[in-house]
Structure formats: C-alpha cells, structure tokens
PyMOL Python script that loads the backbone (N, CA, C, O; Angstrom):
from pymol import cmd

cmd.read_pdbstr("""\
ATOM      1  N   MET A   1      36.091  25.994 -29.319  1.00  0.00           N
ATOM      2  CA  MET A   1      34.742  25.458 -29.376  1.00  0.00           C
ATOM      3  C   MET A   1      33.857  26.510 -30.053  1.00  0.00           C
ATOM      4  O   MET A   1      33.893  27.695 -29.720  1.00  0.00           O
ATOM      5  N   THR A   2      33.074  26.036 -31.003  1.00  0.00           N
ATOM      6  CA  THR A   2      32.225  26.965 -31.736  1.00  0.00           C
ATOM      7  C   THR A   2      30.923  27.190 -30.999  1.00  0.00           C
ATOM      8  O   THR A   2      30.556  26.424 -30.108  1.00  0.00           O
ATOM      9  N   VAL A   3      30.230  28.250 -31.379  1.00  0.00           N
ATOM     10  CA  VAL A   3      28.950  28.573 -30.781  1.00  0.00           C
ATOM     11  C   VAL A   3      27.944  27.474 -31.086  1.00  0.00           C
ATOM     12  O   VAL A   3      27.131  27.110 -30.236  1.00  0.00           O
ATOM     13  N   GLU A   4      28.004  26.950 -32.300  1.00  0.00           N
ATOM     14  CA  GLU A   4      27.090  25.862 -32.681  1.00  0.00           C
ATOM     15  C   GLU A   4      27.304  24.640 -31.797  1.00  0.00           C
ATOM     16  O   GLU A   4      26.343  24.017 -31.345  1.00  0.00           O
ATOM     17  N   LYS A   5      28.553  24.305 -31.554  1.00  0.00           N
ATOM     18  CA  LYS A   5      28.876  23.157 -30.687  1.00  0.00           C
ATOM     19  C   LYS A   5      28.402  23.415 -29.263  1.00  0.00           C
ATOM     20  O   LYS A   5      27.867  22.514 -28.616  1.00  0.00           O
ATOM     21  N   MET A   6      28.593  24.628 -28.770  1.00  0.00           N
ATOM     22  CA  MET A   6      28.157  24.971 -27.417  1.00  0.00           C
ATOM     23  C   MET A   6      26.636  24.892 -27.310  1.00  0.00           C
ATOM     24  O   MET A   6      26.114  24.432 -26.294  1.00  0.00           O
ATOM     25  N   LEU A   7      25.919  25.334 -28.343  1.00  0.00           N
ATOM     26  CA  LEU A   7      24.453  25.257 -28.320  1.00  0.00           C
ATOM     27  C   LEU A   7      23.976  23.811 -28.348  1.00  0.00           C
ATOM     28  O   LEU A   7      23.043  23.437 -27.638  1.00  0.00           O
ATOM     29  N   LYS A   8      24.636  22.997 -29.188  1.00  0.00           N
ATOM     30  CA  LYS A   8      24.269  21.571 -29.252  1.00  0.00           C
ATOM     31  C   LYS A   8      24.517  20.898 -27.905  1.00  0.00           C
ATOM     32  O   LYS A   8      23.687  20.118 -27.439  1.00  0.00           O
ATOM     33  N   ASP A   9      25.645  21.192 -27.285  1.00  0.00           N
ATOM     34  CA  ASP A   9      25.950  20.610 -25.969  1.00  0.00           C
ATOM     35  C   ASP A   9      24.937  21.065 -24.920  1.00  0.00           C
ATOM     36  O   ASP A   9      24.494  20.273 -24.088  1.00  0.00           O
ATOM     37  N   ALA A  10      24.574  22.351 -24.970  1.00  0.00           N
ATOM     38  CA  ALA A  10      23.611  22.879 -24.000  1.00  0.00           C
ATOM     39  C   ALA A  10      22.245  22.215 -24.175  1.00  0.00           C
ATOM     40  O   ALA A  10      21.591  21.865 -23.192  1.00  0.00           O
ATOM     41  N   VAL A  11      21.817  22.042 -25.431  1.00  0.00           N
ATOM     42  CA  VAL A  11      20.538  21.388 -25.694  1.00  0.00           C
ATOM     43  C   VAL A  11      20.597  19.934 -25.245  1.00  0.00           C
ATOM     44  O   VAL A  11      19.667  19.440 -24.608  1.00  0.00           O
ATOM     45  N   ALA A  12      21.692  19.248 -25.577  1.00  0.00           N
ATOM     46  CA  ALA A  12      21.838  17.842 -25.184  1.00  0.00           C
ATOM     47  C   ALA A  12      21.814  17.705 -23.662  1.00  0.00           C
ATOM     48  O   ALA A  12      21.174  16.801 -23.126  1.00  0.00           O
ATOM     49  N   ASP A  13      22.511  18.602 -22.970  1.00  0.00           N
ATOM     50  CA  ASP A  13      22.508  18.570 -21.501  1.00  0.00           C
ATOM     51  C   ASP A  13      21.103  18.816 -20.962  1.00  0.00           C
ATOM     52  O   ASP A  13      20.654  18.127 -20.046  1.00  0.00           O
ATOM     53  N   SER A  14      20.424  19.785 -21.525  1.00  0.00           N
ATOM     54  CA  SER A  14      19.070  20.121 -21.068  1.00  0.00           C
ATOM     55  C   SER A  14      18.117  18.951 -21.290  1.00  0.00           C
ATOM     56  O   SER A  14      17.331  18.613 -20.405  1.00  0.00           O
ATOM     57  N   VAL A  15      18.183  18.331 -22.467  1.00  0.00           N
ATOM     58  CA  VAL A  15      17.322  17.181 -22.756  1.00  0.00           C
ATOM     59  C   VAL A  15      17.679  16.019 -21.834  1.00  0.00           C
ATOM     60  O   VAL A  15      16.788  15.351 -21.308  1.00  0.00           O
ATOM     61  N   GLY A  16      18.963  15.773 -21.637  1.00  0.00           N
ATOM     62  CA  GLY A  16      19.402  14.688 -20.755  1.00  0.00           C
ATOM     63  C   GLY A  16      18.899  14.877 -19.339  1.00  0.00           C
ATOM     64  O   GLY A  16      18.412  13.934 -18.715  1.00  0.00           O
ATOM     65  N   ILE A  17      19.017  16.091 -18.831  1.00  0.00           N
ATOM     66  CA  ILE A  17      18.540  16.389 -17.476  1.00  0.00           C
ATOM     67  C   ILE A  17      17.030  16.228 -17.398  1.00  0.00           C
ATOM     68  O   ILE A  17      16.507  15.676 -16.429  1.00  0.00           O
ATOM     69  N   SER A  18      16.327  16.713 -18.425  1.00  0.00           N
ATOM     70  CA  SER A  18      14.873  16.607 -18.448  1.00  0.00           C
ATOM     71  C   SER A  18      14.424  15.149 -18.452  1.00  0.00           C
ATOM     72  O   SER A  18      13.519  14.768 -17.710  1.00  0.00           O
ATOM     73  N   VAL A  19      15.061  14.339 -19.291  1.00  0.00           N
ATOM     74  CA  VAL A  19      14.709  12.917 -19.361  1.00  0.00           C
ATOM     75  C   VAL A  19      15.024  12.227 -18.040  1.00  0.00           C
ATOM     76  O   VAL A  19      14.215  11.449 -17.535  1.00  0.00           O
ATOM     77  N   ARG A  20      16.189  12.509 -17.485  1.00  0.00           N
ATOM     78  CA  ARG A  20      16.586  11.896 -16.208  1.00  0.00           C
ATOM     79  C   ARG A  20      15.593  12.252 -15.104  1.00  0.00           C
ATOM     80  O   ARG A  20      15.177  11.388 -14.331  1.00  0.00           O
ATOM     81  N   ASN A  21      15.216  13.529 -15.036  1.00  0.00           N
ATOM     82  CA  ASN A  21      14.262  13.960 -14.007  1.00  0.00           C
ATOM     83  C   ASN A  21      12.891  13.327 -14.221  1.00  0.00           C
ATOM     84  O   ASN A  21      12.221  12.932 -13.267  1.00  0.00           O
ATOM     85  N   SER A  22      12.488  13.236 -15.473  1.00  0.00           N
ATOM     86  CA  SER A  22      11.189  12.644 -15.777  1.00  0.00           C
ATOM     87  C   SER A  22      11.161  11.165 -15.373  1.00  0.00           C
ATOM     88  O   SER A  22      10.188  10.701 -14.778  1.00  0.00           O
ATOM     89  N   VAL A  23      12.216  10.436 -15.694  1.00  0.00           N
ATOM     90  CA  VAL A  23      12.286   9.018 -15.326  1.00  0.00           C
ATOM     91  C   VAL A  23      12.322   8.870 -13.811  1.00  0.00           C
ATOM     92  O   VAL A  23      11.626   8.026 -13.247  1.00  0.00           O
ATOM     93  N   ARG A  24      13.133   9.692 -13.159  1.00  0.00           N
ATOM     94  CA  ARG A  24      13.234   9.632 -11.695  1.00  0.00           C
ATOM     95  C   ARG A  24      11.880   9.913 -11.047  1.00  0.00           C
ATOM     96  O   ARG A  24      11.466   9.204 -10.130  1.00  0.00           O
ATOM     97  N   ASN A  25      11.197  10.947 -11.526  1.00  0.00           N
ATOM     98  CA  ASN A  25       9.886  11.282 -10.963  1.00  0.00           C
ATOM     99  C   ASN A  25       8.872  10.177 -11.202  1.00  0.00           C
ATOM    100  O   ASN A  25       8.054   9.875 -10.334  1.00  0.00           O
ATOM    101  N   SER A  26       8.928   9.580 -12.373  1.00  0.00           N
ATOM    102  CA  SER A  26       8.005   8.492 -12.693  1.00  0.00           C
ATOM    103  C   SER A  26       8.240   7.294 -11.765  1.00  0.00           C
ATOM    104  O   SER A  26       7.292   6.709 -11.241  1.00  0.00           O
ATOM    105  N   VAL A  27       9.492   6.944 -11.574  1.00  0.00           N
ATOM    106  CA  VAL A  27       9.821   5.816 -10.685  1.00  0.00           C
ATOM    107  C   VAL A  27       9.418   6.126  -9.248  1.00  0.00           C
ATOM    108  O   VAL A  27       8.839   5.280  -8.566  1.00  0.00           O
ATOM    109  N   MET A  28       9.724   7.334  -8.789  1.00  0.00           N
ATOM    110  CA  MET A  28       9.385   7.706  -7.415  1.00  0.00           C
ATOM    111  C   MET A  28       7.872   7.712  -7.208  1.00  0.00           C
ATOM    112  O   MET A  28       7.388   7.264  -6.169  1.00  0.00           O
ATOM    113  N   ASN A  29       7.118   8.222  -8.199  1.00  0.00           N
ATOM    114  CA  ASN A  29       5.662   8.218  -8.081  1.00  0.00           C
ATOM    115  C   ASN A  29       5.122   6.794  -8.048  1.00  0.00           C
ATOM    116  O   ASN A  29       4.203   6.487  -7.289  1.00  0.00           O
ATOM    117  N   SER A  30       5.697   5.937  -8.869  1.00  0.00           N
ATOM    118  CA  SER A  30       5.262   4.540  -8.896  1.00  0.00           C
ATOM    119  C   SER A  30       5.531   3.862  -7.558  1.00  0.00           C
ATOM    120  O   SER A  30       4.677   3.145  -7.036  1.00  0.00           O
ATOM    121  N   VAL A  31       6.711   4.088  -7.008  1.00  0.00           N
ATOM    122  CA  VAL A  31       7.058   3.499  -5.709  1.00  0.00           C
ATOM    123  C   VAL A  31       6.146   4.052  -4.612  1.00  0.00           C
ATOM    124  O   VAL A  31       5.658   3.306  -3.764  1.00  0.00           O
ATOM    125  N   ALA A  32       5.924   5.366  -4.641  1.00  0.00           N
ATOM    126  CA  ALA A  32       5.073   5.982  -3.618  1.00  0.00           C
ATOM    127  C   ALA A  32       3.652   5.435  -3.688  1.00  0.00           C
ATOM    128  O   ALA A  32       3.048   5.141  -2.657  1.00  0.00           O
ATOM    129  N   LEU A  33       3.113   5.295  -4.905  1.00  0.00           N
ATOM    130  CA  LEU A  33       1.761   4.746  -5.046  1.00  0.00           C
ATOM    131  C   LEU A  33       1.711   3.293  -4.584  1.00  0.00           C
ATOM    132  O   LEU A  33       0.748   2.871  -3.945  1.00  0.00           O
ATOM    133  N   SER A  34       2.744   2.541  -4.907  1.00  0.00           N
ATOM    134  CA  SER A  34       2.782   1.139  -4.495  1.00  0.00           C
ATOM    135  C   SER A  34       2.820   1.016  -2.972  1.00  0.00           C
ATOM    136  O   SER A  34       2.110   0.193  -2.393  1.00  0.00           O
ATOM    137  N   VAL A  35       3.640   1.827  -2.334  1.00  0.00           N
ATOM    138  CA  VAL A  35       3.743   1.801  -0.866  1.00  0.00           C
ATOM    139  C   VAL A  35       2.417   2.228  -0.240  1.00  0.00           C
ATOM    140  O   VAL A  35       1.948   1.615   0.719  1.00  0.00           O
ATOM    141  N   ARG A  36       1.814   3.292  -0.794  1.00  0.00           N
ATOM    142  CA  ARG A  36       0.528   3.765  -0.260  1.00  0.00           C
ATOM    143  C   ARG A  36      -0.549   2.697  -0.407  1.00  0.00           C
ATOM    144  O   ARG A  36      -1.294   2.430   0.536  1.00  0.00           O
ATOM    145  N   ASP A  37      -0.634   2.084  -1.594  1.00  0.00           N
ATOM    146  CA  ASP A  37      -1.646   1.056  -1.810  1.00  0.00           C
ATOM    147  C   ASP A  37      -1.409  -0.147  -0.902  1.00  0.00           C
ATOM    148  O   ASP A  37      -2.355  -0.727  -0.368  1.00  0.00           O
ATOM    149  N   SER A  38      -0.158  -0.510  -0.733  1.00  0.00           N
ATOM    150  CA  SER A  38       0.175  -1.633   0.141  1.00  0.00           C
ATOM    151  C   SER A  38      -0.209  -1.327   1.589  1.00  0.00           C
ATOM    152  O   SER A  38      -0.726  -2.190   2.297  1.00  0.00           O
ATOM    153  N   ALA A  39       0.045  -0.109   2.014  1.00  0.00           N
ATOM    154  CA  ALA A  39      -0.310   0.282   3.384  1.00  0.00           C
ATOM    155  C   ALA A  39      -1.828   0.251   3.569  1.00  0.00           C
ATOM    156  O   ALA A  39      -2.319  -0.247   4.583  1.00  0.00           O
ATOM    157  N   TRP A  40      -2.580   0.786   2.586  1.00  0.00           N
ATOM    158  CA  TRP A  40      -4.036   0.766   2.686  1.00  0.00           C
ATOM    159  C   TRP A  40      -4.562  -0.661   2.701  1.00  0.00           C
ATOM    160  O   TRP A  40      -5.476  -0.984   3.460  1.00  0.00           O
ATOM    161  N   ASP A  41      -3.972  -1.531   1.847  1.00  0.00           N
ATOM    162  CA  ASP A  41      -4.389  -2.935   1.831  1.00  0.00           C
ATOM    163  C   ASP A  41      -4.136  -3.582   3.188  1.00  0.00           C
ATOM    164  O   ASP A  41      -4.959  -4.352   3.683  1.00  0.00           O
ATOM    165  N   SER A  42      -3.004  -3.264   3.776  1.00  0.00           N
ATOM    166  CA  SER A  42      -2.660  -3.826   5.085  1.00  0.00           C
ATOM    167  C   SER A  42      -3.644  -3.358   6.159  1.00  0.00           C
ATOM    168  O   SER A  42      -4.088  -4.150   6.990  1.00  0.00           O
ATOM    169  N   VAL A  43      -3.975  -2.083   6.135  1.00  0.00           N
ATOM    170  CA  VAL A  43      -4.926  -1.544   7.111  1.00  0.00           C
ATOM    171  C   VAL A  43      -6.306  -2.174   6.910  1.00  0.00           C
ATOM    172  O   VAL A  43      -6.956  -2.586   7.871  1.00  0.00           O
ATOM    173  N   ALA A  44      -6.743  -2.244   5.651  1.00  0.00           N
ATOM    174  CA  ALA A  44      -8.060  -2.817   5.369  1.00  0.00           C
ATOM    175  C   ALA A  44      -8.117  -4.278   5.794  1.00  0.00           C
ATOM    176  O   ALA A  44      -9.111  -4.718   6.371  1.00  0.00           O
ATOM    177  N   LEU A  45      -7.059  -5.031   5.513  1.00  0.00           N
ATOM    178  CA  LEU A  45      -7.020  -6.439   5.906  1.00  0.00           C
ATOM    179  C   LEU A  45      -7.028  -6.572   7.422  1.00  0.00           C
ATOM    180  O   LEU A  45      -7.699  -7.450   7.965  1.00  0.00           O
ATOM    181  N   SER A  46      -6.300  -5.719   8.097  1.00  0.00           N
ATOM    182  CA  SER A  46      -6.256  -5.756   9.554  1.00  0.00           C
ATOM    183  C   SER A  46      -7.629  -5.461  10.156  1.00  0.00           C
ATOM    184  O   SER A  46      -8.061  -6.140  11.087  1.00  0.00           O
ATOM    185  N   VAL A  47      -8.310  -4.451   9.624  1.00  0.00           N
ATOM    186  CA  VAL A  47      -9.642  -4.101  10.125  1.00  0.00           C
ATOM    187  C   VAL A  47     -10.622  -5.234   9.862  1.00  0.00           C
ATOM    188  O   VAL A  47     -11.405  -5.607  10.736  1.00  0.00           O
ATOM    189  N   TRP A  48     -10.571  -5.789   8.626  1.00  0.00           N
ATOM    190  CA  TRP A  48     -11.478  -6.886   8.275  1.00  0.00           C
ATOM    191  C   TRP A  48     -11.217  -8.095   9.167  1.00  0.00           C
ATOM    192  O   TRP A  48     -12.163  -8.703   9.669  1.00  0.00           O
ATOM    193  N   TYR A  49      -9.946  -8.455   9.371  1.00  0.00           N
ATOM    194  CA  TYR A  49      -9.611  -9.611  10.199  1.00  0.00           C
ATOM    195  C   TYR A  49     -10.067  -9.382  11.641  1.00  0.00           C
ATOM    196  O   TYR A  49     -10.606 -10.287  12.278  1.00  0.00           O
ATOM    197  N   SER A  50      -9.851  -8.184  12.142  1.00  0.00           N
ATOM    198  CA  SER A  50     -10.248  -7.875  13.513  1.00  0.00           C
ATOM    199  C   SER A  50     -11.770  -8.004  13.681  1.00  0.00           C
ATOM    200  O   SER A  50     -12.246  -8.569  14.666  1.00  0.00           O
ATOM    201  N   ALA A  51     -12.517  -7.480  12.719  1.00  0.00           N
ATOM    202  CA  ALA A  51     -13.978  -7.572  12.794  1.00  0.00           C
ATOM    203  C   ALA A  51     -14.437  -9.025  12.693  1.00  0.00           C
ATOM    204  O   ALA A  51     -15.320  -9.456  13.436  1.00  0.00           O
ATOM    205  N   TRP A  52     -13.833  -9.778  11.770  1.00  0.00           N
ATOM    206  CA  TRP A  52     -14.201 -11.188  11.599  1.00  0.00           C
ATOM    207  C   TRP A  52     -13.872 -11.982  12.856  1.00  0.00           C
ATOM    208  O   TRP A  52     -14.683 -12.788  13.313  1.00  0.00           O
ATOM    209  N   TYR A  53     -12.681 -11.757  13.417  1.00  0.00           N
ATOM    210  CA  TYR A  53     -12.254 -12.477  14.609  1.00  0.00           C
ATOM    211  C   TYR A  53     -13.170 -12.156  15.790  1.00  0.00           C
ATOM    212  O   TYR A  53     -13.528 -13.046  16.562  1.00  0.00           O
ATOM    213  N   SER A  54     -13.545 -10.896  15.927  1.00  0.00           N
ATOM    214  CA  SER A  54     -14.438 -10.489  17.005  1.00  0.00           C
ATOM    215  C   SER A  54     -15.808 -11.145  16.856  1.00  0.00           C
ATOM    216  O   SER A  54     -16.380 -11.637  17.829  1.00  0.00           O
ATOM    217  N   ALA A  55     -16.324 -11.149  15.633  1.00  0.00           N
ATOM    218  CA  ALA A  55     -17.634 -11.768  15.392  1.00  0.00           C
ATOM    219  C   ALA A  55     -17.559 -13.265  15.654  1.00  0.00           C
ATOM    220  O   ALA A  55     -18.462 -13.830  16.271  1.00  0.00           O
ATOM    221  N   TRP A  56     -16.501 -13.912  15.195  1.00  0.00           N
ATOM    222  CA  TRP A  56     -16.343 -15.359  15.394  1.00  0.00           C
ATOM    223  C   TRP A  56     -16.267 -15.681  16.885  1.00  0.00           C
ATOM    224  O   TRP A  56     -16.897 -16.631  17.348  1.00  0.00           O
ATOM    225  N   ASN A  57     -15.498 -14.894  17.635  1.00  0.00           N
ATOM    226  CA  ASN A  57     -15.388 -15.124  19.077  1.00  0.00           C
ATOM    227  C   ASN A  57     -16.730 -14.930  19.765  1.00  0.00           C
ATOM    228  O   ASN A  57     -17.064 -15.664  20.695  1.00  0.00           O
ATOM    229  N   SER A  58     -17.485 -13.967  19.323  1.00  0.00           N
ATOM    230  CA  SER A  58     -18.804 -13.722  19.899  1.00  0.00           C
ATOM    231  C   SER A  58     -19.718 -14.924  19.673  1.00  0.00           C
ATOM    232  O   SER A  58     -20.419 -15.362  20.585  1.00  0.00           O
ATOM    233  N   VAL A  59     -19.704 -15.448  18.456  1.00  0.00           N
ATOM    234  CA  VAL A  59     -20.528 -16.624  18.145  1.00  0.00           C
ATOM    235  C   VAL A  59     -20.040 -17.831  18.960  1.00  0.00           C
ATOM    236  O   VAL A  59     -20.841 -18.563  19.543  1.00  0.00           O
ATOM    237  N   ALA A  60     -18.733 -18.023  18.989  1.00  0.00           N
ATOM    238  CA  ALA A  60     -18.174 -19.163  19.725  1.00  0.00           C
ATOM    239  C   ALA A  60     -18.510 -19.069  21.211  1.00  0.00           C
ATOM    240  O   ALA A  60     -18.860 -20.072  21.832  1.00  0.00           O
ATOM    241  N   ASP A  61     -18.407 -17.880  21.780  1.00  0.00           N
ATOM    242  CA  ASP A  61     -18.752 -17.700  23.191  1.00  0.00           C
ATOM    243  C   ASP A  61     -20.223 -17.994  23.441  1.00  0.00           C
ATOM    244  O   ASP A  61     -20.577 -18.613  24.444  1.00  0.00           O
ATOM    245  N   SER A  62     -21.066 -17.556  22.540  1.00  0.00           N
ATOM    246  CA  SER A  62     -22.501 -17.790  22.682  1.00  0.00           C
ATOM    247  C   SER A  62     -22.814 -19.282  22.623  1.00  0.00           C
ATOM    248  O   SER A  62     -23.590 -19.796  23.429  1.00  0.00           O
ATOM    249  N   VAL A  63     -22.208 -19.964  21.668  1.00  0.00           N
ATOM    250  CA  VAL A  63     -22.434 -21.411  21.540  1.00  0.00           C
ATOM    251  C   VAL A  63     -21.914 -22.132  22.788  1.00  0.00           C
ATOM    252  O   VAL A  63     -22.582 -23.018  23.321  1.00  0.00           O
ATOM    253  N   ARG A  64     -20.734 -21.753  23.244  1.00  0.00           N
ATOM    254  CA  ARG A  64     -20.169 -22.372  24.440  1.00  0.00           C
ATOM    255  C   ARG A  64     -21.081 -22.157  25.641  1.00  0.00           C
ATOM    256  O   ARG A  64     -21.329 -23.082  26.414  1.00  0.00           O
ATOM    257  N   ASP A  65     -21.576 -20.941  25.795  1.00  0.00           N
ATOM    258  CA  ASP A  65     -22.469 -20.636  26.918  1.00  0.00           C
ATOM    259  C   ASP A  65     -23.750 -21.459  26.848  1.00  0.00           C
ATOM    260  O   ASP A  65     -24.238 -21.941  27.870  1.00  0.00           O
ATOM    261  N   GLN A  66     -24.288 -21.618  25.659  1.00  0.00           N
ATOM    262  CA  GLN A  66     -25.510 -22.416  25.510  1.00  0.00           C
ATOM    263  C   GLN A  66     -25.247 -23.885  25.818  1.00  0.00           C
ATOM    264  O   GLN A  66     -26.080 -24.550  26.434  1.00  0.00           O
ATOM    265  N   ILE A  67     -24.104 -24.390  25.396  1.00  0.00           N
ATOM    266  CA  ILE A  67     -23.762 -25.790  25.698  1.00  0.00           C
ATOM    267  C   ILE A  67     -23.600 -25.976  27.198  1.00  0.00           C
ATOM    268  O   ILE A  67     -24.127 -26.934  27.764  1.00  0.00           O
ATOM    269  N   LEU A  68     -22.875 -25.066  27.849  1.00  0.00           N
ATOM    270  CA  LEU A  68     -22.668 -25.176  29.285  1.00  0.00           C
ATOM    271  C   LEU A  68     -23.989 -25.061  30.040  1.00  0.00           C
ATOM    272  O   LEU A  68     -24.220 -25.778  31.014  1.00  0.00           O
ATOM    273  N   GLU A  69     -24.850 -24.159  29.587  1.00  0.00           N
ATOM    274  CA  GLU A  69     -26.153 -24.012  30.219  1.00  0.00           C
ATOM    275  C   GLU A  69     -26.964 -25.292  30.045  1.00  0.00           C
ATOM    276  O   GLU A  69     -27.630 -25.726  30.986  1.00  0.00           O
ATOM    277  N   TYR A  70     -26.923 -25.889  28.893  1.00  0.00           N
ATOM    278  CA  TYR A  70     -27.657 -27.131  28.630  1.00  0.00           C
ATOM    279  C   TYR A  70     -27.109 -28.262  29.510  1.00  0.00           C
ATOM    280  O   TYR A  70     -27.878 -29.028  30.092  1.00  0.00           O
ATOM    281  N   VAL A  71     -25.772 -28.363  29.602  1.00  0.00           N
ATOM    282  CA  VAL A  71     -25.161 -29.444  30.373  1.00  0.00           C
ATOM    283  C   VAL A  71     -25.451 -29.283  31.868  1.00  0.00           C
ATOM    284  O   VAL A  71     -25.809 -30.255  32.533  1.00  0.00           O
ATOM    285  N   TYR A  72     -25.301 -28.075  32.398  1.00  0.00           N
ATOM    286  CA  TYR A  72     -25.454 -27.902  33.834  1.00  0.00           C
ATOM    287  C   TYR A  72     -26.910 -27.804  34.272  1.00  0.00           C
ATOM    288  O   TYR A  72     -27.199 -27.993  35.454  1.00  0.00           O
ATOM    289  N   ASP A  73     -27.825 -27.519  33.371  1.00  0.00           N
ATOM    290  CA  ASP A  73     -29.237 -27.438  33.729  1.00  0.00           C
ATOM    291  C   ASP A  73     -29.905 -28.809  33.696  1.00  0.00           C
ATOM    292  O   ASP A  73     -31.057 -28.932  34.114  1.00  0.00           O
ATOM    293  N   ARG A  74     -29.249 -29.793  33.236  1.00  0.00           N
ATOM    294  CA  ARG A  74     -29.871 -31.121  33.145  1.00  0.00           C
ATOM    295  C   ARG A  74     -29.859 -31.817  34.452  1.00  0.00           C
ATOM    296  O   ARG A  74     -30.342 -32.944  34.556  1.00  0.00           O
TER     297      ARG A  74
END
""", "prot")
cmd.dss("prot")
cmd.show_as("cartoon", "prot")
cmd.util.cbc("prot")
cmd.orient("prot")
C-alpha cells in the first residue's frame, strides 16, 4: 500500500466519520426538539384545559345555585 493510498483512505475515513456524526447529531437534535416541543404543548394544553374546566364548573355551580335558590324561595 502506498503512502498516497493510505492518505486517501485516511481522508475518506475522516470525512465519512464527520458526515456520519453530523447527520446523527442533526437527527438527534431534531428528535430532541420535537419531543421537547411536544411536551411543552402537552403541558400548556393541560394547564389551559384545567383552567377552562375550573372556570366552567364555577359558572355551572353558580347557575345551579341560583336556579335552586329561585325554585326553593318561591
């Protein structure tokens, strides 16, 4: 094996490893960002739903109480 061939192989290996690592890192970063965004969306939706449900129950309870008060006070 000649020195030129060994240098070409070394460069090819180095470039191959660099490209492989770059692609792997890009995919992993994309997956990590997707998981993080999905988790934040889930938390935000849960908080929003909880607040909406609590407010709705409060209104419903108030309306029910007013109806019962109206019915029993007559």
